[in-house]
N, C-alpha and C positions, 0 to 999 in steps of 0.2 A: 321230572322230565321222562316221558315215555321213550321206549326204544326207537320208535319211528321218529320222534322229535330229535332224539340224540343223533340218529343216523342222518337226518336232513340237516341238522346243525353242523355236523362234521363235514358234510359234503359242501356246504356253502360258507362255512366259517362262522364263528360266534362273533357278534358285534359288540362294540363298546357299550351300546345301550343295554344289551342283554346282560353284560357283566355288571353294569351299574345297577340294573334291576335286581340281579341276584345279590349284590352287595347290600342293597336296601333291605331285601327280604331277610338277610342274615344279620342285619343291623351292624354292618361293617363300614367303617370310614375308609374310603378308598380314594387315593389321589388320581389325577388325570394320567400321570405316568404309569401308575399301577394298573389302570384300566387296560392300557395297551399290553402290558406284560401278562396280566391275567387272561386276557382274550387269547393271546398266543398259546399260553399253557393249557387253557381249557380246550382249545382246538386240538392239541396233541392228545389230550385225555379222551375227548369225544371220538377222535379218529381211531384210537386203540379200542374203545368200546365197540365201535361199529365193525371193526375187523373181527373181533371175537364173535359178534353176532353173525357174521357171514360164515364163520367156521362151524358153528354149532349146527349139526345136521340132525334131521329127524330120526335117522337110523342109529344114532348113538344114544344109549340110555343115560339119563342123568345119574351121576354117581357122587358120593361124598369122598371117596378115596380111590386112588388109581389102582390099588391092589386090594384084594380081599383081606379083611382083617378077622381075626378070631381071638376072643378073650381067652386067656389061660388062667384058670382058677386052681388054687391048691385046695385040697380037701379040708373041711373044717374038722379039726381034731383038738381035743382037750390037751392042754399042756400045763405043766406046773407054773404057777404064778404066785404073786404075793397075796397073802390073805388080807381081808378088809381092814383089820386092825392095823397092820403094818403100813398099808397104803395111807390110811387116814392119819396115822401118827406123824407123817411128814407134812400134813396140810396146815395152813395157817389157822383154819377154823373148820370144825366138823360138827354135825348135828344129826341125830337119828340115823347114824350109819352112812351119812352122805357128806360131801363137801359143802361147806356153808360159803355162799358167795354174797356179795353186796346186792341189794335190791336195785333193779334198773327200771327206768321208764315209769316210775311211780306205781308199779304193779303191786297188788295186794296179795298176800300169801293165802 
């Protein structure tokens, strides 16, 4: 549904037939009582979307965050760690200096 269609639907109200059509497209089994409930709920949603569209102004640049963000990185520094033998000693299986894991998805080595 385009923004224009959503705005016009919100101003005139969504019909039971439109809700039934959407339900068929989504392959949902909807009762007659649910059609009325969903029509009212979708009216509220479409009205909210239309109001957001009215607020969006051309002089406001699109943003992903309300405040500027900056990543903080620590410097890469060598630190003492376990040697390869000690790490592999705790593994259930090791081969050629690496962890041995079960073959997946029928891949060949």
